[in-house]
C-alpha positions as CSV (number, residue, x, y, z in Angstrom):
1,X,48.6,13.1,-72.0
2,X,45.7,14.5,-73.1
3,X,42.0,14.0,-71.6
4,X,39.1,11.9,-72.0
5,X,36.9,13.3,-74.6
6,X,33.3,12.2,-74.6
7,X,31.3,11.4,-78.0
8,X,28.2,9.7,-78.8
9,X,29.7,8.0,-81.7
10,X,33.1,7.0,-82.7
11,X,33.7,9.5,-85.9
12,X,36.7,8.5,-88.5
13,X,39.9,9.1,-87.6
14,X,40.0,12.8,-88.2
15,X,42.3,16.3,-86.9
16,X,41.1,16.9,-83.2
17,X,42.8,20.2,-81.1
18,X,41.8,18.5,-77.3
19,X,41.9,20.7,-74.3
20,X,45.3,20.1,-73.2
21,X,47.3,21.7,-76.5
22,X,50.2,23.7,-75.1
23,X,51.9,26.4,-77.3
24,X,55.2,24.9,-78.2
25,X,57.2,27.2,-77.8
26,X,57.0,30.9,-76.5
27,X,60.5,31.7,-74.4
28,X,61.6,34.4,-74.6
29,X,65.0,37.1,-75.2
30,X,64.7,40.0,-72.8
31,X,67.1,42.9,-74.2
32,X,66.2,46.6,-72.3
33,X,63.0,47.7,-73.9
34,X,63.1,44.8,-76.7
35,X,61.6,41.0,-76.2
36,X,60.9,38.9,-79.3
37,X,59.8,35.2,-79.4
38,X,62.3,31.9,-80.0
39,X,61.8,28.8,-80.4
40,X,63.5,25.9,-78.0
41,X,63.4,22.8,-77.5
42,X,61.5,20.9,-75.1
43,X,62.6,19.7,-71.6
44,X,63.6,16.1,-71.5
45,X,65.4,16.2,-68.3
46,X,62.2,17.4,-66.6
47,X,61.0,14.8,-64.0
48,X,57.6,16.7,-63.1
49,X,56.4,17.4,-66.2
50,X,57.6,16.5,-70.4
51,X,55.5,19.3,-72.2
52,X,55.4,18.3,-75.6
53,X,56.4,20.6,-77.7
54,X,56.1,22.9,-75.6
55,X,58.9,23.8,-73.3
56,X,59.3,27.2,-71.8
57,X,62.5,28.8,-71.3
58,X,64.2,32.4,-70.7
59,X,67.5,33.4,-72.9
60,X,69.9,35.1,-70.6
61,X,71.5,38.3,-72.2
62,X,75.6,38.0,-71.9
63,X,77.6,40.7,-72.4
64,X,80.7,39.6,-73.6
65,X,83.2,41.6,-71.9
66,X,87.1,40.8,-72.1
67,X,88.2,38.5,-69.9
68,X,90.3,40.3,-67.1
69,X,94.1,38.8,-65.9
70,X,92.7,37.6,-62.4
71,X,89.3,37.5,-59.6
72,X,89.6,37.9,-56.2
73,X,90.1,35.4,-54.0
74,X,87.1,36.1,-52.1
75,X,84.9,35.3,-55.6
76,X,87.2,31.7,-56.2
77,X,86.3,31.2,-52.9
78,X,82.6,31.3,-53.7
79,X,82.6,29.8,-56.9
80,X,84.8,26.7,-55.2
81,X,82.1,26.2,-52.7
82,X,79.2,26.4,-55.1
83,X,81.1,23.8,-57.1
84,X,81.9,21.6,-54.0
85,X,77.5,21.3,-53.1
86,X,77.5,19.6,-57.1
87,X,77.2,15.7,-56.5
88,X,77.8,16.3,-60.4
89,X,80.2,19.0,-61.8
90,X,80.0,17.9,-65.5
91,X,83.6,18.2,-65.8
92,X,84.0,21.8,-64.4
93,X,86.7,20.8,-62.4
94,X,89.0,20.2,-65.3
95,X,89.2,24.0,-65.1
96,X,88.0,24.7,-61.5
97,X,91.1,25.2,-59.9
98,X,92.7,26.8,-57.7
99,X,96.2,27.0,-59.2
100,X,94.2,28.7,-62.4
101,X,92.9,32.6,-62.7
102,X,88.9,32.0,-62.1
103,X,88.4,34.5,-64.8
104,X,89.5,31.8,-67.7
105,X,87.4,29.0,-65.5
106,X,84.7,27.2,-68.0
107,X,81.3,29.3,-67.7
108,X,82.9,32.5,-65.9
109,X,82.8,35.8,-67.3
110,X,84.7,39.1,-65.6
111,X,84.6,42.6,-66.3
112,X,87.5,44.7,-67.2
113,X,89.8,46.4,-65.9
114,X,88.2,45.9,-62.4
115,X,88.6,42.0,-62.6
116,X,85.6,41.1,-61.2
117,X,83.3,38.1,-62.2
118,X,80.0,39.3,-63.8
119,X,78.6,36.3,-65.2
120,X,77.9,32.6,-64.2
121,X,76.7,30.7,-67.6
122,X,76.6,26.7,-66.9
123,X,73.3,25.8,-68.8
124,X,73.0,23.2,-70.3
125,X,76.0,21.2,-68.3
126,X,74.5,18.3,-66.7
127,X,75.3,19.5,-63.4
128,X,73.6,17.9,-60.0
129,X,73.7,18.9,-56.9
130,X,72.3,22.5,-55.0
131,X,72.5,25.5,-55.8
132,X,74.9,27.2,-53.3
133,X,74.2,30.3,-51.2
134,X,77.7,31.4,-51.5
135,X,76.6,32.5,-55.1
136,X,75.0,35.3,-53.2
137,X,79.1,36.7,-52.4
138,X,79.7,37.5,-55.9
139,X,78.8,41.5,-55.5
140,X,79.7,42.1,-59.1
141,X,77.7,39.1,-60.3
142,X,75.0,40.8,-63.3
143,X,74.0,37.2,-64.5
144,X,73.7,33.9,-63.7
145,X,72.7,31.1,-65.7
146,X,71.6,27.7,-64.8
147,X,69.1,26.7,-66.6
148,X,68.6,22.9,-68.4
149,X,70.8,20.8,-65.6
150,X,69.4,18.6,-63.0
151,X,70.1,20.8,-59.7
152,X,68.0,20.5,-56.7
153,X,66.8,21.7,-53.5
154,X,65.6,25.4,-53.3
155,X,66.2,28.6,-54.9
156,X,68.6,30.3,-52.0
157,X,67.5,33.8,-51.0
158,X,71.2,35.0,-51.6
159,X,70.1,35.0,-55.5
160,X,66.5,36.5,-55.1
161,X,67.5,39.1,-52.7
162,X,70.8,39.9,-54.5
163,X,72.0,43.6,-54.8
164,X,74.1,42.8,-58.0
165,X,72.2,40.4,-60.3
166,X,69.8,41.2,-62.9
167,X,69.2,38.0,-64.4
168,X,68.6,34.7,-62.8
169,X,67.6,32.0,-64.9
170,X,67.5,28.3,-63.1
171,X,64.9,27.0,-65.3
172,X,64.4,23.3,-66.4
173,X,65.8,21.7,-63.5
174,X,64.0,20.0,-60.3
175,X,64.0,22.7,-58.0
176,X,61.4,22.7,-55.2
177,X,60.0,23.7,-51.9
178,X,58.6,27.2,-51.9
179,X,59.9,30.8,-52.1
180,X,61.2,31.9,-49.3
181,X,60.2,35.6,-47.7
182,X,62.9,37.8,-47.4
183,X,62.9,40.6,-44.7
184,X,62.1,43.7,-45.7
185,X,65.1,45.8,-47.8
186,X,66.3,48.7,-47.3
187,X,66.9,49.4,-50.9
188,X,65.5,48.2,-54.0
189,X,67.3,45.2,-55.7
190,X,68.4,45.4,-59.5
191,X,66.8,42.2,-60.7
192,X,64.9,42.7,-64.0
193,X,64.4,38.8,-65.6
194,X,63.4,36.2,-62.8
195,X,63.0,32.3,-64.8
196,X,62.0,30.0,-62.4
197,X,60.4,27.5,-65.3
198,X,60.3,24.3,-65.6
199,X,61.0,22.8,-62.0
200,X,58.9,21.5,-58.8
201,X,58.4,24.6,-56.8
202,X,55.2,24.7,-54.5
203,X,52.8,27.2,-52.2
204,X,52.4,30.6,-52.8
205,X,53.9,33.6,-53.9
206,X,54.9,35.8,-51.1
207,X,54.6,39.1,-52.0
208,X,57.5,40.8,-49.9
209,X,59.6,38.9,-52.3
210,X,58.0,41.2,-54.8
211,X,57.9,44.7,-52.7
212,X,61.3,45.7,-53.4
213,X,61.3,44.6,-57.4
214,X,61.5,48.2,-58.9
215,X,63.1,46.6,-62.0
216,X,61.6,43.2,-62.5
217,X,60.6,43.6,-65.7
218,X,59.8,39.7,-66.7
219,X,59.0,36.7,-64.5
220,X,58.5,33.2,-66.3
221,X,57.3,30.7,-63.4
222,X,55.4,28.0,-65.6
223,X,55.4,25.0,-65.3
224,X,55.3,24.5,-61.3
225,X,52.5,23.8,-58.9
226,X,52.5,27.1,-57.4
227,X,48.8,27.6,-55.8
228,X,46.9,30.6,-54.6
229,X,45.4,33.3,-56.7
230,X,47.6,35.2,-59.4
231,X,50.2,37.7,-58.1
232,X,49.9,41.2,-58.6
233,X,52.2,42.7,-56.4
234,X,54.8,43.5,-58.9
235,X,52.2,45.4,-61.2
236,X,52.3,48.0,-57.9
237,X,56.2,47.7,-57.4
238,X,57.8,47.9,-60.9
239,X,57.0,50.5,-63.2
240,X,58.7,48.6,-66.1
241,X,56.9,45.0,-65.3
242,X,56.3,43.8,-69.3
243,X,56.4,40.0,-69.0
244,X,54.4,37.3,-66.2
245,X,54.1,33.6,-67.8
246,X,52.3,31.1,-64.8
247,X,51.2,28.2,-67.5
248,X,51.2,25.0,-66.1
249,X,50.4,25.6,-62.5
250,X,47.5,25.2,-59.7
251,X,46.4,29.1,-59.6
252,X,43.1,29.2,-58.4
253,X,40.2,31.9,-58.3
254,X,39.4,35.2,-60.3
255,X,41.8,37.1,-62.3
256,X,42.7,39.7,-59.9
257,X,42.0,43.0,-61.1
258,X,44.6,44.7,-59.5
259,X,46.3,43.4,-63.1
260,X,45.3,46.1,-64.7
261,X,48.0,48.4,-63.3
262,X,50.6,47.2,-65.4
263,X,50.5,49.7,-67.8
264,X,53.9,48.7,-69.0
265,X,52.6,44.3,-69.5
266,X,53.1,43.3,-73.0
267,X,52.8,39.2,-72.2
268,X,50.5,37.7,-70.0
269,X,50.2,33.9,-70.0
270,X,48.2,32.3,-67.2
271,X,47.0,28.7,-69.2
272,X,46.9,25.2,-67.5
273,X,45.4,26.4,-64.3
274,X,42.2,26.4,-62.5
275,X,41.3,30.6,-63.2
276,X,37.5,31.1,-62.9
277,X,34.9,33.7,-63.4
278,X,34.7,36.3,-66.1
279,X,37.7,38.7,-67.6
280,X,37.3,41.9,-65.3
281,X,37.1,45.3,-66.7
282,X,40.2,46.3,-65.5
283,X,42.7,43.9,-67.3
284,X,41.9,45.4,-70.6
285,X,43.3,49.0,-69.4
286,X,46.8,46.9,-69.9
287,X,46.7,48.6,-73.3
288,X,50.3,47.1,-74.7
289,X,49.8,43.7,-74.2
290,X,50.9,42.0,-77.3
291,X,50.3,38.1,-75.8
292,X,47.2,36.6,-73.8
293,X,46.6,33.7,-72.6
294,X,44.2,32.0,-70.1
295,X,44.0,28.3,-72.4
296,X,42.4,25.6,-70.6
297,X,41.1,27.3,-67.3
298,X,37.5,27.6,-66.2
299,X,36.7,31.3,-67.4
300,X,33.1,31.8,-68.2
301,X,31.2,35.3,-69.6
302,X,30.9,36.8,-72.8
303,X,33.3,38.0,-74.9
304,X,33.2,42.3,-74.1
305,X,32.9,43.8,-77.4
306,X,33.8,47.2,-76.0
307,X,36.9,46.3,-74.0
308,X,38.5,44.2,-76.1
309,X,38.9,47.0,-78.9
310,X,41.2,48.8,-75.8
311,X,43.8,46.0,-76.9
312,X,45.0,47.0,-80.2
313,X,48.3,45.7,-80.2
314,X,47.4,42.2,-79.6
315,X,49.1,39.6,-81.5
316,X,48.3,36.4,-80.1
317,X,44.9,35.8,-78.0
318,X,44.2,32.1,-76.5
319,X,41.4,31.4,-74.2
320,X,41.0,28.0,-76.2
321,X,39.6,25.2,-73.4
322,X,37.3,27.6,-70.9
323,X,33.4,28.1,-71.4
324,X,32.6,31.1,-73.2
325,X,30.0,31.5,-74.3
326,X,27.7,34.0,-76.3
327,X,29.1,35.4,-80.1
328,X,32.3,37.0,-81.3
329,X,32.3,40.1,-81.2
330,X,32.2,42.2,-84.8
331,X,34.6,44.6,-82.8
332,X,37.3,41.9,-83.1
333,X,37.9,43.5,-86.2
334,X,39.5,46.3,-85.0
335,X,42.5,44.2,-83.6
336,X,44.3,44.9,-87.2
337,X,47.6,43.3,-85.6
338,X,45.6,40.1,-84.4
339,X,48.0,36.9,-85.6
340,X,46.9,34.5,-83.9
341,X,43.0,33.7,-82.6
342,X,42.7,30.6,-80.8
343,X,38.7,30.2,-78.8
344,X,38.5,26.3,-79.3
345,X,36.7,24.4,-76.5
346,X,34.4,26.6,-75.6
347,X,30.4,27.2,-75.5
348,X,30.4,29.9,-78.1
349,X,27.7,30.4,-80.8
350,X,26.1,32.3,-83.8
351,X,27.7,32.9,-87.2
352,X,31.2,34.4,-87.5
353,X,31.4,38.1,-88.0
354,X,32.6,39.2,-91.2
355,X,34.4,41.6,-89.4
356,X,37.2,38.8,-88.8
357,X,38.2,39.6,-92.4
358,X,39.4,43.2,-91.0
359,X,42.3,41.3,-89.1
360,X,44.3,41.2,-92.2
361,X,47.3,39.7,-90.2
362,X,45.7,36.7,-89.1
363,X,47.6,33.9,-89.6
364,X,46.2,31.0,-87.3
365,X,42.2,30.9,-86.7
366,X,41.4,28.2,-84.4
367,X,37.6,27.9,-83.9
368,X,37.2,23.9,-83.7
369,X,34.8,22.3,-80.8
370,X,31.9,25.2,-80.4
371,X,28.7,25.5,-80.8
372,X,29.4,27.7,-84.3
373,X,26.7,27.9,-87.0
374,X,25.4,29.7,-90.5
375,X,27.8,29.8,-93.4
376,X,31.5,30.1,-93.5
377,X,31.4,32.7,-96.9
378,X,30.3,35.2,-94.5
379,X,34.1,35.4,-93.7
380,X,36.3,37.1,-96.6
381,X,38.7,34.9,-96.3
382,X,40.6,36.3,-99.6
383,X,41.8,39.2,-96.9
384,X,43.4,36.9,-94.8
385,X,46.8,36.3,-97.5
386,X,49.2,35.4,-94.5
387,X,46.7,32.4,-92.9
388,X,48.3,29.2,-92.5
389,X,45.6,27.4,-90.6
390,X,42.4,27.5,-90.1
391,X,40.5,24.9,-87.6
392,X,36.3,25.0,-87.6
393,X,35.9,21.2,-86.4
394,X,32.7,20.2,-84.5
395,X,30.6,22.8,-85.3
396,X,27.4,23.0,-87.1
397,X,28.1,25.1,-90.1
398,X,26.3,24.8,-93.1
399,X,27.1,25.0,-97.0
400,X,29.8,24.8,-98.9
401,X,33.7,25.5,-98.1
402,X,34.1,29.6,-99.4
403,X,35.7,29.6,-102.3
404,X,37.9,32.6,-100.8
405,X,39.8,30.4,-98.9
406,X,41.6,28.8,-101.5
407,X,42.9,33.1,-102.0
408,X,45.2,31.9,-99.2
409,X,47.7,30.6,-101.0
410,X,50.0,30.4,-97.2
411,X,47.6,28.1,-95.8
412,X,49.5,24.7,-94.7
413,X,46.3,22.8,-92.6
414,X,43.0,23.0,-93.4
415,X,40.5,21.3,-90.9
416,X,36.8,22.0,-91.7
417,X,35.7,18.3,-90.1
418,X,32.6,17.4,-87.9
419,X,30.4,20.2,-89.3
420,X,27.7,20.2,-92.1
421,X,28.7,21.3,-95.6
422,X,27.7,19.2,-98.5
423,X,28.5,19.8,-102.6
424,X,31.4,19.0,-104.0
425,X,35.1,20.6,-103.6
426,X,36.2,22.7,-106.0
427,X,38.5,22.5,-108.5
428,X,40.2,25.8,-106.7
429,X,41.9,23.8,-104.0
430,X,44.6,23.1,-106.0
431,X,45.9,26.5,-105.9
432,X,46.7,26.2,-102.1
433,X,50.3,25.3,-103.2
434,X,51.4,24.6,-99.5
435,X,48.9,22.6,-98.2
436,X,49.8,19.6,-96.1
437,X,47.1,19.2,-93.5
438,X,43.3,18.4,-95.0
439,X,40.6,17.2,-92.9
440,X,36.8,17.3,-94.4
441,X,35.6,14.5,-92.6
442,X,32.2,14.0,-90.8
443,X,30.4,16.3,-93.7
444,X,28.3,15.7,-96.5
445,X,30.7,15.8,-99.3
446,X,29.8,14.0,-102.7
447,X,31.6,13.0,-105.6
448,X,34.6,10.9,-104.3
449,X,36.1,10.3,-107.9
450,X,36.3,14.5,-108.2
451,X,37.5,14.8,-105.1
452,X,40.2,12.5,-105.6
453,X,41.3,13.9,-108.8
454,X,41.0,17.9,-107.5
455,X,43.1,16.7,-104.6
456,X,45.8,14.9,-106.3
457,X,47.4,18.3,-107.6
458,X,48.1,19.2,-103.9
459,X,51.7,17.9,-104.2
460,X,52.4,18.4,-100.5
461,X,49.7,17.3,-99.1
462,X,51.1,14.6,-96.3
463,X,47.6,13.8,-94.0
464,X,44.5,13.2,-96.0
465,X,41.3,12.4,-93.9
466,X,37.9,12.7,-95.7
467,X,36.3,9.5,-93.9
468,X,32.2,9.8,-93.9
469,X,31.4,11.5,-96.9
470,X,30.5,10.2,-100.2
471,X,27.8,8.0,-99.1
472,X,27.4,4.7,-100.4
473,X,29.4,6.0,-103.8
474,X,31.7,3.6,-105.9
475,X,35.4,3.3,-104.7
476,X,36.9,5.2,-107.5
477,X,39.4,2.5,-109.5
478,X,40.3,5.6,-112.2
479,X,43.8,4.9,-113.5
480,X,44.5,8.6,-113.9
481,X,44.5,9.3,-110.4
482,X,48.5,9.6,-109.6
483,X,49.8,12.4,-107.4
484,X,50.1,12.2,-103.4
485,X,54.2,11.9,-103.8
486,X,54.1,12.6,-99.9
487,X,50.8,11.5,-98.8
488,X,52.0,9.3,-95.2
489,X,47.7,9.0,-93.9
490,X,44.7,8.5,-96.2
491,X,41.6,7.8,-94.2
492,X,38.7,7.0,-96.2
493,X,36.9,5.2,-94.0
494,X,32.9,4.7,-93.0
495,X,32.1,6.1,-96.4
496,X,29.8,2.9,-97.4
497,X,31.9,2.4,-100.3
498,X,31.5,-0.6,-102.7
499,X,34.2,-1.6,-105.0
500,X,37.7,-3.2,-104.5
501,X,40.5,-1.6,-103.0
502,X,41.9,0.6,-105.9
503,X,45.0,-0.1,-107.5
504,X,45.9,3.4,-107.5
505,X,46.5,3.0,-103.4
506,X,49.7,1.1,-104.6
507,X,51.6,4.5,-106.3
508,X,51.3,5.9,-102.2
509,X,55.2,4.8,-101.6
510,X,55.5,6.9,-98.4
511,X,52.2,5.7,-97.0
512,X,52.0,4.8,-93.8
513,X,48.9,4.9,-92.4
514,X,45.6,3.6,-94.7
515,X,41.9,3.6,-93.0
516,X,39.3,2.3,-95.3
517,X,37.5,0.3,-92.5
518,X,33.1,0.4,-92.8
519,X,32.9,0.4,-95.9
520,X,31.6,-2.0,-98.8
521,X,34.0,-3.7,-100.5
522,X,34.9,-6.6,-101.7
523,X,37.5,-9.2,-103.9
524,X,40.6,-9.9,-101.8
525,X,43.4,-7.8,-100.2
526,X,45.3,-7.4,-103.4
527,X,48.7,-8.3,-103.6
528,X,50.8,-4.7,-104.1
529,X,50.3,-4.2,-100.3
530,X,53.1,-5.1,-98.8
531,X,55.2,-2.9,-101.8
532,X,54.2,0.2,-99.5
533,X,57.6,-0.7,-97.0
534,X,56.6,2.1,-95.1
535,X,53.1,1.4,-93.8
536,X,52.7,0.2,-90.6
537,X,49.4,0.8,-89.9
538,X,46.3,-0.7,-91.5
539,X,42.6,-0.8,-91.2
540,X,40.2,-2.6,-93.1
541,X,37.7,-4.1,-90.7
542,X,34.1,-4.4,-91.5
543,X,34.0,-4.5,-95.1
544,X,33.6,-7.8,-97.4
545,X,36.4,-8.7,-97.9
546,X,37.5,-12.1,-99.2
547,X,40.1,-14.6,-100.4
548,X,42.6,-15.9,-98.3
549,X,45.1,-13.4,-96.3
550,X,48.5,-13.5,-97.6
551,X,51.4,-14.4,-96.1
552,X,53.3,-11.6,-97.2
553,X,51.5,-9.0,-94.8
554,X,53.6,-10.5,-92.3
555,X,56.6,-9.6,-94.5
556,X,56.2,-6.2,-94.1
557,X,59.1,-4.4,-93.2
558,X,57.0,-1.7,-90.9
559,X,55.7,-4.7,-89.3
560,X,58.3,-7.3,-88.9
561,X,60.0,-5.8,-85.6
562,X,60.9,-3.2,-82.8
563,X,63.9,-2.3,-84.4
564,X,62.2,-0.8,-87.8
565,X,60.3,1.9,-85.6
566,X,63.4,3.8,-85.4
567,X,62.8,4.4,-89.0
568,X,59.1,5.9,-88.9
569,X,59.1,9.1,-90.0
570,X,59.2,11.4,-86.7
571,X,57.3,14.4,-88.1
572,X,54.2,16.4,-86.7
573,X,51.0,16.7,-88.0
574,X,50.4,20.1,-88.6
575,X,47.3,19.8,-85.9
576,X,46.1,17.1,-83.4
577,X,44.6,14.0,-84.8
578,X,42.6,11.3,-82.8
579,X,41.5,8.1,-83.3
580,X,38.2,7.4,-81.4
581,X,37.1,9.5,-78.5
582,X,40.1,9.5,-75.8
583,X,43.2,9.0,-78.0
584,X,44.9,12.7,-79.4
585,X,48.1,12.1,-81.6
586,X,50.3,14.8,-82.2
587,X,52.8,13.0,-84.7
588,X,52.1,9.9,-86.8
589,X,54.5,7.4,-84.8
590,X,52.8,8.0,-82.2
591,X,50.1,5.3,-83.3
592,X,50.7,1.8,-82.3
593,X,51.6,-0.8,-85.6
594,X,48.5,-2.2,-86.6
595,X,47.2,-4.4,-89.0
596,X,43.1,-4.5,-88.3
597,X,40.7,-7.6,-90.7
598,X,38.4,-7.8,-88.5
599,X,34.6,-8.4,-89.4
600,X,35.3,-9.5,-93.4
601,X,35.0,-12.9,-95.1
602,X,38.0,-14.1,-95.4
603,X,39.6,-18.0,-95.2
604,X,42.5,-19.2,-93.1
605,X,42.8,-15.9,-90.7
606,X,44.1,-18.6,-88.2
607,X,47.5,-19.1,-90.2
608,X,48.0,-15.7,-90.6
609,X,47.5,-14.9,-86.7
610,X,50.1,-18.1,-86.0
611,X,52.7,-16.3,-88.4
612,X,51.5,-12.4,-86.7
613,X,53.6,-12.8,-83.5
614,X,56.5,-11.1,-85.5
615,X,54.6,-8.2,-85.6
616,X,54.8,-5.0,-83.4
617,X,53.5,-4.7,-81.5
618,X,50.2,-6.2,-83.0
619,X,49.0,-7.1,-86.5
620,X,45.5,-8.6,-86.2
621,X,42.9,-7.1,-84.3
């Protein structure tokens, strides 16, 4: 769920980022010195937290060695003891039998010619029960993958302290408790990759756990309930440490200066915690960083223009949802590799630096919910050919939409809503052939007829939010307005438009949401409205509509029954959308089915209300 956002008035339906967005996926494939980003589905079985779109997992590297002819009795006994600890074995019993060589058992890989178990790979098998410490008796085990199951209990110390395991993945289970403190080891442990994400672990990281982890390269502990300060012990013990993910926990305190000692660190993710204070100068000594995220914490201070230039390898910088102030430094233009830049939901101000134009690899630029001012034309967007998402919602920008934006041929989402932009739309917006999401709401744009004539050429638009503009104009009834073949959401609310509900809306055959409320529309609801067979959300309240309410409204397919809900389009908004000050949506179908006819001059409303009991979940509000 999203936290409450407070506004002085209720703006029209528009895109809105919120403060609790979590990136849809940044798991990792870790192989020797190579890391690359993969996308994975969200966890659905976790009883702690459902991450939207953004579940985290570490994929194990499995060396497919030729299976040996048999395994040792000791290994067979250890595996059977593990199986005995399961309350649900996910069908493993079919092959895990004493009269069969355990090298042929499902999920088991043995080396050749030593005939020893090197891999146990049992991800997504529906396993329930505890993880047996007897797996630690597999002295040749290199890789253990028990992720995406329903295992509970603690993480056996025998696995973390194993003298053989290099990759350990128990992510996406219901493991709990604290990490045990092992005795001080006499030899270094071989563990390179540890993924304990998306479990129910709590407590602090004991320092003795990491003292012998000289080979550790990647740790993913995200989506748990760990507390205390950000651990940094591995920066001293492991010279090759490259990846740390602590997102979605309860870490607090300041960012430790020691994090700068992680000279090989490439990815640092600590979003959605309770970290406070300023970013220490020492952090910028980790010059190999490619991904840096402290999203949704309590950080403050200004962005240091001198130190930030040390991070020239940054691909993603996400500091959204904090309390940073001041301006974006001009030196940001020196981050030539930057592809994603998130500074939304802070207290930043001033004009955008023209140096942003030098970040020529930018694909995502999110600056919403700040106090930026000046004109967007300061940035030459034609230098950003890879730009896919531009979000400057809820600032104080003035002037017009820059013509240079229309050179960004890969742009799919553009949101400039809730600023002080004015003028008419440029015909060049039709050059944005990939545009699917456009929000212009709550500005001072003029000439709605011209705007719609231009926007109809954006053939891929699925979401069009232009409410709270075009004040006191006439709702165009121009029959030449066609196109919009893919449009699903149309918002023209709060414009004080006069006229009637126009016929051209009847051609929007894929329309699912229509908002025409808070205008001055007159006349009846047209009889063709029920031909919009996908429409499940319609708000025409606070107008001057008259006449009988058509009974056919109650027969609209998407309002008739709950069974029809399964046919709704599940596609995700390119940017989050909100309705009112506290409701945020990522998917069209998250909106409740609704028909709001209130505050008009209809007759016969009582009859329709009696009929509307069939609607799901409500018809008239």
